[in-house]
C-alpha positions as CSV (number, residue, x, y, z in Angstrom):
1,X,0.0,0.0,0.0
2,X,3.0,2.3,0.5
3,X,3.3,2.6,-3.3
4,X,-0.2,4.2,-3.7
5,X,-0.3,7.6,-5.2
6,X,-2.9,10.0,-6.5
7,X,-2.2,12.8,-8.9
8,X,-4.6,15.6,-9.6
9,X,-4.5,18.8,-11.5
10,X,-7.1,21.6,-12.1
11,X,-7.0,23.9,-15.1
12,X,-9.3,26.4,-16.7
13,X,-10.5,26.3,-20.3
14,X,-11.4,29.6,-21.9
15,X,-13.8,30.0,-24.8
16,X,-14.5,33.1,-26.8
17,X,-16.8,33.8,-29.7
18,X,-18.8,36.6,-31.2
19,X,-22.4,36.9,-32.3
20,X,-22.7,39.4,-35.1
21,X,-26.0,41.1,-36.0
22,X,-26.2,42.4,-39.5
23,X,-28.0,42.6,-42.8
24,X,-26.6,41.5,-46.2
25,X,-24.0,39.1,-44.8
26,X,-23.8,37.3,-48.2
27,X,-22.6,40.5,-49.8
28,X,-18.8,40.5,-50.2
29,X,-18.8,44.2,-49.1
30,X,-20.1,43.1,-45.7
31,X,-17.1,42.0,-43.5
32,X,-19.1,39.6,-41.3
33,X,-18.3,36.4,-43.0
34,X,-14.7,37.4,-43.9
35,X,-14.1,38.1,-40.1
36,X,-15.7,34.8,-39.1
37,X,-13.8,32.7,-41.6
38,X,-10.4,34.3,-41.2
39,X,-7.1,32.4,-41.4
40,X,-4.3,31.4,-43.7
41,X,-5.8,29.9,-46.9
42,X,-9.1,29.1,-45.1
43,X,-11.2,26.2,-46.4
44,X,-14.9,25.6,-45.5
45,X,-17.6,23.0,-46.0
46,X,-21.2,24.3,-46.2
47,X,-24.3,22.8,-44.7
48,X,-27.6,24.2,-46.0
49,X,-31.2,23.9,-44.8
50,X,-33.4,22.6,-47.6
51,X,-36.3,24.8,-46.4
52,X,-34.1,27.9,-46.7
53,X,-32.9,26.9,-50.1
54,X,-36.5,26.4,-51.3
55,X,-37.3,30.0,-50.3
56,X,-34.1,31.3,-51.8
57,X,-33.3,29.1,-54.9
58,X,-30.1,30.9,-55.8
59,X,-28.6,30.7,-52.3
60,X,-26.2,27.9,-53.0
61,X,-24.5,29.7,-55.9
62,X,-24.5,32.9,-53.9
63,X,-22.6,31.2,-51.0
64,X,-20.0,29.9,-53.5
65,X,-19.6,33.4,-55.0
66,X,-19.1,35.2,-51.7
67,X,-16.6,32.5,-50.4
68,X,-14.6,32.9,-53.5
69,X,-14.7,36.7,-53.2
70,X,-13.4,36.7,-49.6
71,X,-10.7,34.1,-50.3
72,X,-12.3,31.0,-48.7
73,X,-12.0,27.7,-50.6
74,X,-15.3,25.8,-50.8
75,X,-14.2,22.3,-49.9
76,X,-17.3,20.5,-51.3
77,X,-20.6,21.5,-52.9
78,X,-23.0,22.6,-50.2
79,X,-24.7,19.7,-48.5
80,X,-28.5,20.3,-48.5
81,X,-30.2,18.7,-45.5
82,X,-33.9,18.7,-44.5
83,X,-34.9,21.3,-42.0
84,X,-36.8,20.6,-38.8
85,X,-36.9,17.2,-37.2
86,X,-35.5,15.5,-40.3
87,X,-32.1,16.9,-39.6
88,X,-31.9,15.7,-36.0
89,X,-33.6,12.4,-36.1
90,X,-31.7,10.6,-38.9
91,X,-28.1,9.6,-38.7
92,X,-27.8,9.9,-42.5
93,X,-27.0,13.6,-42.2
94,X,-24.2,13.7,-39.6
95,X,-22.6,10.7,-41.2
96,X,-22.8,12.3,-44.6
97,X,-21.3,15.5,-43.2
98,X,-18.5,13.5,-41.7
99,X,-17.9,11.7,-44.9
100,X,-17.5,14.9,-46.8
101,X,-15.2,16.3,-44.2
102,X,-13.0,13.3,-44.5
103,X,-13.1,13.1,-48.4
104,X,-12.3,16.8,-48.7
105,X,-9.5,16.5,-46.1
106,X,-10.8,19.3,-43.9
107,X,-8.7,19.7,-40.7
108,X,-9.1,21.3,-37.3
109,X,-8.3,24.7,-38.7
110,X,-11.0,24.3,-41.4
111,X,-14.6,25.5,-41.1
112,X,-18.1,24.1,-41.3
113,X,-20.4,26.9,-42.3
114,X,-24.0,26.0,-41.4
115,X,-27.0,28.0,-42.6
116,X,-30.5,27.1,-41.3
117,X,-32.8,26.6,-38.4
118,X,-32.0,25.3,-35.0
119,X,-32.2,21.6,-36.0
120,X,-29.8,22.0,-38.9
121,X,-27.4,23.9,-36.7
122,X,-27.7,21.3,-34.1
123,X,-26.8,18.5,-36.5
124,X,-24.0,20.4,-38.1
125,X,-22.6,21.4,-34.7
126,X,-22.6,17.8,-33.6
127,X,-20.8,16.7,-36.7
128,X,-18.3,19.5,-36.4
129,X,-17.6,18.7,-32.7
130,X,-16.7,15.1,-33.4
131,X,-14.8,15.4,-36.6
132,X,-11.1,15.5,-35.6
133,X,-12.4,16.2,-32.1
134,X,-13.5,19.6,-33.3
135,X,-13.7,21.7,-36.5
136,X,-14.4,25.4,-36.4
137,X,-18.2,25.8,-36.7
138,X,-19.6,29.1,-38.0
139,X,-23.4,29.3,-37.6
140,X,-25.7,31.4,-39.7
141,X,-29.1,31.0,-38.0
142,X,-32.0,31.8,-40.3
143,X,-35.1,31.5,-38.0
144,X,-36.0,33.7,-35.1
145,X,-35.7,30.8,-32.7
146,X,-32.2,30.0,-33.9
147,X,-31.0,33.6,-33.9
148,X,-32.3,34.3,-30.4
149,X,-31.5,30.9,-28.7
150,X,-30.5,27.7,-30.4
151,X,-27.9,29.1,-32.8
152,X,-26.0,31.1,-30.2
153,X,-25.4,28.7,-27.4
154,X,-22.8,25.9,-26.7
155,X,-25.0,22.9,-27.2
156,X,-25.5,20.5,-30.1
157,X,-27.8,17.6,-30.1
158,X,-29.5,14.7,-32.0
159,X,-32.8,13.2,-31.1
160,X,-32.9,9.4,-30.4
161,X,-35.1,6.8,-28.8
162,X,-38.0,9.3,-28.6
163,X,-35.9,11.7,-26.6
164,X,-34.9,15.3,-27.4
165,X,-31.1,15.8,-27.6
166,X,-30.3,12.3,-26.2
167,X,-27.0,12.4,-28.1
168,X,-25.0,15.6,-28.2
169,X,-22.0,17.7,-27.3
170,X,-21.1,20.9,-25.5
171,X,-19.0,22.7,-28.1
172,X,-19.0,26.5,-28.5
173,X,-19.1,27.8,-32.1
174,X,-16.2,29.6,-33.6
175,X,-18.6,32.5,-34.6
176,X,-22.2,33.3,-35.2
177,X,-23.6,35.6,-37.9
178,X,-27.2,36.7,-37.5
179,X,-28.4,38.1,-40.8
180,X,-31.9,39.7,-40.4
181,X,-32.5,39.5,-44.1
182,X,-33.3,35.8,-43.7
183,X,-36.3,36.6,-41.5
184,X,-38.2,38.1,-44.5
185,X,-39.1,34.7,-46.1
186,X,-39.9,32.8,-42.9
187,X,-43.1,30.7,-42.6
188,X,-45.4,31.8,-39.8
189,X,-44.3,29.1,-37.3
190,X,-40.7,29.8,-37.8
191,X,-41.3,33.6,-37.4
192,X,-43.1,33.0,-34.1
193,X,-40.8,30.3,-32.7
194,X,-38.3,32.8,-31.3
195,X,-41.0,34.8,-29.6
196,X,-41.6,31.8,-27.3
197,X,-38.0,31.7,-26.3
198,X,-38.0,35.4,-25.6
199,X,-41.0,35.0,-23.3
200,X,-39.1,32.2,-21.6
201,X,-36.1,34.3,-20.6
202,X,-38.2,37.5,-20.0
203,X,-40.6,35.9,-17.5
204,X,-37.9,34.5,-15.3
205,X,-35.1,37.1,-15.8
206,X,-36.1,40.5,-17.1
207,X,-39.3,42.2,-16.3
208,X,-38.5,45.2,-18.6
209,X,-38.0,42.8,-21.5
210,X,-41.3,41.1,-20.6
211,X,-43.0,44.5,-20.7
212,X,-41.6,45.1,-24.1
213,X,-43.0,41.8,-25.4
214,X,-46.4,42.5,-23.9
215,X,-46.5,46.0,-25.5
216,X,-45.4,44.7,-28.9
217,X,-47.3,41.4,-29.0
218,X,-49.6,42.4,-31.8
219,X,-46.7,43.8,-33.8
220,X,-44.7,40.6,-33.4
221,X,-47.7,38.7,-34.6
222,X,-48.0,41.1,-37.6
223,X,-44.4,40.5,-38.6
224,X,-43.1,43.9,-37.8
225,X,-39.4,43.6,-38.3
226,X,-38.4,46.3,-35.9
227,X,-39.7,44.7,-32.7
228,X,-38.5,41.3,-33.9
229,X,-35.0,42.5,-34.4
230,X,-35.0,44.0,-30.9
231,X,-36.4,40.8,-29.5
232,X,-33.7,38.7,-31.2
233,X,-30.9,41.0,-29.9
234,X,-32.1,41.1,-26.4
235,X,-32.9,37.4,-26.1
236,X,-29.5,36.5,-27.5
237,X,-27.8,38.9,-25.0
238,X,-29.6,37.3,-22.1
239,X,-28.7,33.8,-23.3
240,X,-25.0,34.7,-23.8
241,X,-24.8,36.4,-20.4
242,X,-26.2,33.2,-18.8
243,X,-23.6,31.1,-20.6
244,X,-20.7,33.3,-19.8
245,X,-21.7,34.5,-16.3
246,X,-24.0,31.9,-14.9
247,X,-21.2,29.7,-13.6
248,X,-22.2,26.5,-15.3
249,X,-21.9,26.9,-19.1
250,X,-21.7,23.1,-19.8
251,X,-24.5,22.3,-17.3
252,X,-22.7,20.0,-14.9
253,X,-25.2,20.8,-12.2
254,X,-28.9,20.0,-12.2
255,X,-30.5,23.5,-12.4
256,X,-31.2,24.8,-15.9
257,X,-33.2,28.0,-15.6
258,X,-33.2,28.6,-19.3
259,X,-35.2,25.4,-19.7
260,X,-38.2,27.0,-18.1
261,X,-41.2,25.5,-19.8
262,X,-39.2,22.9,-21.6
263,X,-39.9,19.7,-19.6
264,X,-43.4,19.5,-21.0
265,X,-42.4,21.1,-24.3
266,X,-39.9,18.3,-25.1
267,X,-42.6,15.7,-24.3
268,X,-45.2,17.5,-26.4
269,X,-42.8,17.6,-29.4
270,X,-42.2,13.9,-29.4
271,X,-45.7,12.9,-28.3
272,X,-47.2,14.8,-31.2
273,X,-44.6,13.4,-33.6
274,X,-43.3,16.9,-34.1
275,X,-46.7,18.2,-35.3
276,X,-45.8,20.9,-32.8
277,X,-42.7,22.8,-33.5
278,X,-40.2,23.6,-30.8
279,X,-41.3,27.2,-30.3
280,X,-45.0,26.3,-30.2
281,X,-44.4,23.5,-27.7
282,X,-42.3,25.9,-25.6
283,X,-45.1,28.4,-25.5
284,X,-47.5,25.7,-24.2
285,X,-44.9,24.6,-21.7
286,X,-44.5,28.2,-20.5
287,X,-48.3,28.6,-20.1
288,X,-48.5,25.3,-18.2
289,X,-45.7,26.1,-15.8
290,X,-47.0,29.7,-15.3
291,X,-50.3,28.2,-14.3
292,X,-48.5,25.8,-11.9
293,X,-46.7,28.8,-10.5
294,X,-50.0,30.5,-9.9
295,X,-51.5,27.5,-8.1
296,X,-48.2,27.2,-6.1
297,X,-48.6,30.8,-4.9
298,X,-45.7,32.2,-6.9
299,X,-47.7,34.3,-9.3
300,X,-50.9,36.2,-8.7
301,X,-53.9,36.1,-11.0
302,X,-53.0,39.4,-12.7
303,X,-49.5,38.2,-13.5
304,X,-50.7,34.9,-14.8
305,X,-53.3,36.5,-17.1
306,X,-50.7,39.0,-18.4
307,X,-48.5,36.1,-19.5
308,X,-51.3,34.1,-21.1
309,X,-52.8,37.1,-22.8
310,X,-49.4,38.1,-24.2
311,X,-48.6,34.6,-25.5
312,X,-52.0,34.5,-27.2
313,X,-51.7,38.0,-28.5
314,X,-48.4,37.3,-30.2
315,X,-49.9,34.4,-32.0
316,X,-48.5,31.5,-29.9
317,X,-50.6,28.6,-28.6
318,X,-51.2,27.9,-24.9
319,X,-53.0,24.6,-25.4
320,X,-52.8,21.3,-27.3
321,X,-55.0,18.3,-26.9
322,X,-52.0,16.1,-26.0
323,X,-52.0,17.8,-22.6
324,X,-55.3,16.1,-21.7
325,X,-54.1,12.6,-22.6
326,X,-54.3,10.1,-19.7
327,X,-53.0,6.6,-19.2
328,X,-55.1,3.6,-18.1
329,X,-54.9,4.7,-14.5
330,X,-56.2,8.2,-15.3
331,X,-52.8,9.8,-14.8
332,X,-51.9,12.7,-17.1
333,X,-49.4,11.4,-19.6
334,X,-47.5,14.7,-19.7
335,X,-46.0,13.7,-16.4
336,X,-43.9,11.2,-18.2
337,X,-41.9,14.2,-19.4
338,X,-40.8,14.9,-15.8
339,X,-38.7,11.7,-15.5
340,X,-37.2,12.2,-19.0
341,X,-36.3,15.7,-17.9
342,X,-34.8,14.6,-14.7
343,X,-32.6,12.1,-16.6
344,X,-31.5,14.8,-18.9
345,X,-30.6,17.0,-16.0
346,X,-28.5,14.3,-14.5
347,X,-30.0,13.7,-11.1
348,X,-32.3,15.7,-8.9
349,X,-35.4,17.1,-10.6
350,X,-35.2,20.9,-11.0
351,X,-38.1,22.7,-12.5
352,X,-37.7,26.5,-12.9
353,X,-40.9,28.5,-12.2
354,X,-41.5,32.3,-12.2
355,X,-41.6,33.8,-8.7
356,X,-43.2,37.0,-9.6
357,X,-42.5,38.3,-13.1
358,X,-38.8,38.8,-13.8
359,X,-37.6,36.4,-11.1
360,X,-37.5,32.6,-10.6
361,X,-37.6,29.8,-8.1
362,X,-36.5,26.1,-8.4
363,X,-38.8,23.3,-7.3
364,X,-37.9,19.6,-7.1
365,X,-41.3,18.0,-7.0
366,X,-44.5,18.5,-9.2
367,X,-47.8,17.8,-7.5
368,X,-50.2,16.0,-9.7
369,X,-53.2,17.9,-8.3
370,X,-51.7,21.3,-9.1
371,X,-50.7,20.1,-12.6
372,X,-54.3,18.9,-13.1
373,X,-55.5,22.3,-12.1
374,X,-53.1,23.9,-14.5
375,X,-54.2,21.8,-17.4
376,X,-57.8,22.5,-16.7
377,X,-57.0,26.3,-16.5
378,X,-55.7,26.2,-20.1
379,X,-58.1,23.8,-21.6
380,X,-60.6,25.6,-23.9
């Protein structure tokens, strides 16, 4: 036993990346992409959301032209992948991305440039993180949800076994370029998806931001670009501050305040076979947890109605029939999402609820009777 020895070391790892807000990023006169793809003889592979390409048929050629103009070699023809759930539920796409990375001999100083919604960015980020243990990922989010939330964080994930983000990595991007021009051709659900994530952070972190959302709910629903751009910038800023200053960027603990409303939202997405998009499911999850906070004494009736009216006023749903589904014993099936969420957290169940508007509280147990009351409060 005298030969036993234990060695230990502790070291910090610093990450730094910038999120750029601009217009006309695919114009060679705009420095955003040149700055993001800098380096000596840079090379890049491109991943492109099929839905985005359908709305902008000349986009693939446009990307090739700007890369040539700024001195970046296009390593392979843009890989077009399905948007939405198709990108994250099939291993065809990360494997095809990795094959192209290998065939084109991209290295760790090369780039993957991903343009699309959150699911495409998640898939591309996962592939970039595992190729050579990490290529430089540059994200160009093209939906409000991706610009405000999914595209600016440090997480990448694939859905498996009926679970959201069961497989994934924590890998910060090299850079993010948010080009507001992409918002002009969004479908209605993609336009509103980011609004749900904005309500998420405003309700638990920033009362002034919540007041802005309430005041501009109808304008957001009416696709007014000014309030939407302000929403995207402020929501992204809150998310980045949480990652950089919250003390747990890679979520080693069990508390995840920015997953407010998400325990039921993830269940709703998979339960409805993705009939509900992420933003719409999150809106319903926010409504459900806000009702629960009311019945727990954390919100008063005026605060609850302000949240529900603003969600509805901005065009987001607060109800889906899946919430009322029950098992053979009469138990609400949505409660299955609690155990999945606890597993994802890694131990103790932590559910973030608003405690007043602009503040939060963590709870570790959900009472079935209060959840039943919450469901009934929302049911038409």
